[in-house]
N, C-alpha and C positions, 0 to 999 in steps of 0.2 A: 504494500500500500504506500504509494509514493506521495511526496509533498505534504506529509503531515508533520506537525511539530512534536517534539519529544514531550512537551507539556500535555498535548492532547492524548498522546499514548498513555502517559502516566494517569491522567484523569480517567480514561476508559478502563484501564487495568484496575484502578482502585474501586470504581463503580462495580465492575464485575466481581471483584474480590468481596465486596460487601454483599452482593447478591448471592455469592457462593456460601455465605454464612459467617464471615469474619465479623468480629465485634467492632464497634466504632473505635474503641481504644486501640485495637490491633491495626485498624485502618490508619488511624492517626499516627501511630508509631512507625508504620511502614512509610507513610507519606513524608514525615519529618526526618526519620532516621536513615532511610534508604533511598527514597525517590528524589528528595530534594538534593542530596549530594550528586546524584546522577545528572539531574538537570544542570547543576552548577558545573559539572564536568563537561557537558555539551557546550555550555557557554564559554568555558575556558578554551575550548577547541574552535571557537568562533563559528559555532553551528548550533542552531536551535531546531534544526530539522532532524527527524528520527533517522537513525542509521544503525543497522545491526552491527556494522563494522566498529563503530565507536563504542557500542555496548560491549563488544568482544574485547576491545582495548581496555575498557574500564575494568572488566572482569580479570584480564591478564594482570593489571596493576595490583588487584587485591590478591590474586594467586601468588604473586611474588612476595607480597607482605606476609601472607600466610606461611609460605615456605621459609621465610626468614624469622618467623616467630613473632612478628610485630602484632598480628591479630590472631585471635583464637579460631578454632574449628567451627564453633557455633556461629560466630559472626560471619565467617567466610561462607558457610553453607547458606546462611540467610541471604547474603549478597547474591550468591549464585542463583538462588530460587527467584529472587526479585528480578534479576536480569532475564532469566528464562521466561517469566511471566510477561515482561515488557516486550521481549522479542516475539513471543507468540501473538500478542496483541498487535504489535507493529507490523508483523508479516501477514497475519491472517484476519486480524480484527477480533479474534476470540482468545481469551486467556486459557492457557493449558495448565490446569491445576493437578494433572496426573503426576504421580510420583513414580520413580523408577521401581520396578518390582524387586522385592527382596529375593535374591538368588543365593542359595546355599553354595558356598565354595566347595565344600567337601560333602559328597553324596555317595556313601558306600552302598552296598547291596541291601535289599529289604531285610534280610536276616540280621545283618549287622545294625541296621537302624533300630530294629526291635531290641537288640542287645543294649544299644545306647539308652533307650527308654528304661530298660530294666536296671541298668547301672545307676541312673539318676534316681530312680524310685527306691532301690535297695539302700542307697547311701543317704537318702533324705536330703539331697542337695537343696540348699536354700533357694527360694523362688528367684531372688535377685541374681543368683549365680548360674541358674539352669542354662540360660542361653549361651554363656561363655564356655562352661564346662562341656556341654553337649557338643559344641562346635569342635573343641579340642579332641574329644573322644571320637567323633566322626572322622577327624583327620587321622587319628591313629589307625582306625579300621581301613581307611583308604590306603594308608601306607602298607598295611598287611596285605591287602588285596593286590596292590601294585607289585609286591614282591612274590605274589603267587604262593603264599604260604597258608596252610590250613591252620585253623585256630589251635588245634591240639599240638601243632608243631612249632608254635611261636616260642622263641627263646628270649632270655635276658638280652642277648647280643642284639636282637632285632630292635628292642626298645631303646637300647643305647644308640643304635644307628638313627632311630627316629629322633631322639633328643638332639643328636648332633646335627641332623638335617634341618631342624627348625630353630636352632639356637640363634643364628644370625638374624633371621627375620622376625623373631619373637622376643627380642631382648627385654622388652617391658612386660612380657606375659609369661615368663618362665615359671612363676609360681603356679599359675593356672595350668600350664603344660605339665608340670611335675605332678600336680594333683590328678589330672586326667590320666597320666601314665600309671600312677599308683592305683587308682580306682579300676582301670581297665585290666591291669595285670592281676590284681586280686580277684576280679570277676572271672577271668580266664582260668586262673588256678582252681577256683572252686567249681569250675565246669569242665575239668578234665585235661587242662594243659599242664602236663607233668614236667615239662622242660623248664618251667619258670621257677627260679630259686630266690631272686633278689626281692627284698622288701623296699620298693621304691619310695615309700613314704619316709624312709630314713635318710634319703639323699636330699641335702639342702639345695634350694634353688637360689641362684644369684639374683638379688633384687635389682630392679632397674635403677639407673643413675638418678640421684636426687639433684635437681638443678637448684643451685643457690642463687636465688633472685635477689639482687641488692636492694635493700630498703632505701627510702629517700634520705638524702643527706640533709644536714642542718641548713645549708645554703639553699637547697632545692625547696625545702619546706617553707622557708621564709619567702622565697620568690613566689611560690604557689599562693600563699596566703595574701601577699601584697598584690597579686594580680586580680583578686576578687573585688568587684565593684559593690561595696556595701550600701550604696545609695539606691540600689534596685532590689526588687522583691526576689529575683532569682539569685542575686548576690548574697542576700541575707540567708536564703535557704541553703545555698551551696557552702557558705561559710560555716553554718551550723553543722552541716553533714560532715565536712572535712575535719572541723575541730572535734566533733564527737568521735570520729574514727581515730584521730590521733591520740585522744585522751583515754579511750576505753579498749581499743583493739577489737571492737566488735566486727563480726563478719558483715559483709555488705548485705547478705540476704536478711540479716536480723535488723539492720539499720532501716531498710526500706519497709519492713513490717512493723517497726516500732510504732506503738500507739500512744496517744496522749495520756491514757490512763496508766501507762507503764512508768511514767515519770512522777516521782514524789518530789515536788518542788520544795516542800518544807524541809524534808530530811536530806535533800540533795542526792538522791539516788535514782536509779532506774532498775526495774525488775522485768526480765523477759524469760520466756521459754525458748531456748535455742532451736532453730529450725533443723539444724544438722544432727544434733545429739538428743534433743528432747529434754535436756537438762535445764533446770532453772538456774539463772545466775543473777546476782545483785551487784550492780556496779555503782561505786561512789562517783559523783560528778563534782568537779571543782567549779568555782565561781565563773571563770572565763567561759567554760562550756555552757553552763546554765544561762549566762547572759546571752550567749549566741543563740541558744535555743529559744529563750524568751523573746528576743528581738524578732526572730522569725515568726514565732507563733502569734505574738501580739500585734506585730506591725505589718507582716507580709503574707502570712498564710491565709489563703481563702477560707472563710468560715462557711462551708457548704455541707456540714454534717458528716464528713469523712472521719473515720476513727484514726487513720494513720497520721503520723506527724508530718511527714514530708510528701508534698503533693506536686503534681506537674505544674508547669508555669502557664499553661494555656487551658482554655475551656475544653472539657468539663471539669478540670482540676481533680483528677483522680490520683490515687497513690502511685508512686513511682513503680515501674514495672521491672522488678528484679535487679540483680547486681549489674546487669548490662547498662542500665541507666547511670549507675555510679561510675562505671568505667568511662562513659562519655563525659561525665562531669570532670573527672580528674584529668582526662586527656585534654579537655578544653583549656584548663588552667595551666597545665604543663606547656601547652602550645603558646598561650598568652605570655607565660613567664619565661619562655625559652628554655624549659627543662627538657633534656634529651629523653626521647622515647626509647627506653632500653627494652630488649627482647624479653617477653613474658612479664614485664613489670606493669601492673595495673593497679586498680583501687585496692586490691587485696594486699599489695605491698605495704600499705599503711599499717596493716596488721603485723607485718613482719618487722617494720620499724619499731612498733610498740614493744614487741617481744624482745628485740635486740637491746633496746634502751633499758628495759628491766634487767636483763642479764648483765649488762655492763655496769649497772648500779648495784650489783651484788645480790639480786633477788634469785632465790634458788629455782631450779628448773621445775620442781614440783609445784611451787607457788605460781610460777609463770603459767604452767599447764592449767591450774585452777582459774587464773585470771582470764586466760584465753578460752576457757570453757571446754578444754579437751578432756576426753574420758581417760586417756592414758598419757603418761609422761612422755613416752617416745614420740607422740604426735607433735610435741612442741619443738623437738630438736631441729627439724628442717626449717623452722622459722627464725632460727638464731644465726645472725651473721656477726662474726667477731672482728670485722674491720671497723675500727673506731672512726674512720673517716666517712662511713656510710651509715650513720645512725641519726635518729630523730631526737632533737632536743626537747620536743614538746610531749612526747608520749608519757602519760602518767605524771607530768610535771610541767605546769605552766607558771612556775614561780618567777620566771624572768619577765613575765608579762604583767605590768602594773595594772591592777584592777581598780581603776579610779572612777568608773561610772557603771551604771546598770543596776538592776535589781539586787544583785548579789555583791556589790562593792562594799557594803557595810560589813558583811561577814568577813570579807578579806581584810579590811582595815582593822577590825576587832582582833583578828588572829595575829596581825602584825604587832599590835600594841601589847598583846599578851607575851 
């Protein structure tokens, strides 16, 4: 369809998306978060006319960012889907909402498929792990079939060969691979494979590499905070979000779900049930953070009956949609402040800065785990970076910021006088 503008293609796609059943909130997020940047890209190319070639170039740009680790897989897949929808509308006038069919990579014989189900059932594999483990077991049976070996003739050596064959392509999945090997070998033993001797459950699997993502430095944090325009409603909101994150180390998913009732303004605490763990945590809030929250709630937050603290900046003023919205916020101020976008570093890195500062101030790992809301101490260790040049000066300590105004300034002055 020639001579149509990219704006008209976007408008048609969004209309069809709404007719397809997408909520108004989803439509608005798609329009602002994905379609608007695409239109701006067309303008930067001195073209407002629809072109599938320009959309391909736009997608190639994001593919490169994804491969370099600048953006995550979820964001990249969404960009890909939006581009696909726009191209289908631009080329045919009809949005293609179909998704690629799920194809099993490993499909052994029907007998072995039945065995896969039996192994999963006998071992009571948790529902959340069934998909992954069954895929690995199917892979094992495909390997057995490729080697033209009967089940009763399978040996330990064959399993070792299998492990070796998948080790390079499954570096981050070796724990699941070894579990599948252990479950499959034990099943075959109990069903007449007399040549199997090894207890593969005793063989440790090498864990995947933990990427140490640097937290924000003192200078970066100052630049980010200074880049926020506090004269605007959006600025007040974003300032409160970032200060809350720096002070508490809360996960982004808990910040966007934070409700007004969760804040005890008198006792200067907040109480939440963590989305990830289901555990309740109580966090003390200092005056600087409370003032930031109060300024937003009293002066900038739309009073439309929503329970969540942080709302979108445009009508219909709904709660922010997931941690993705927080990544957009931190990236915005990093860009305005000239702070480098390092690979894998996102809003979640504020939580890492919080943990690192606590560690460098002598707080024990078990106490850090409790403050982070982790169920196990070892969960906290990947959050700690011991480079003193890459720590946050504000996490759990705003003592360098003079509290001279705001609702909570009196409590600060009182504490200083004491």
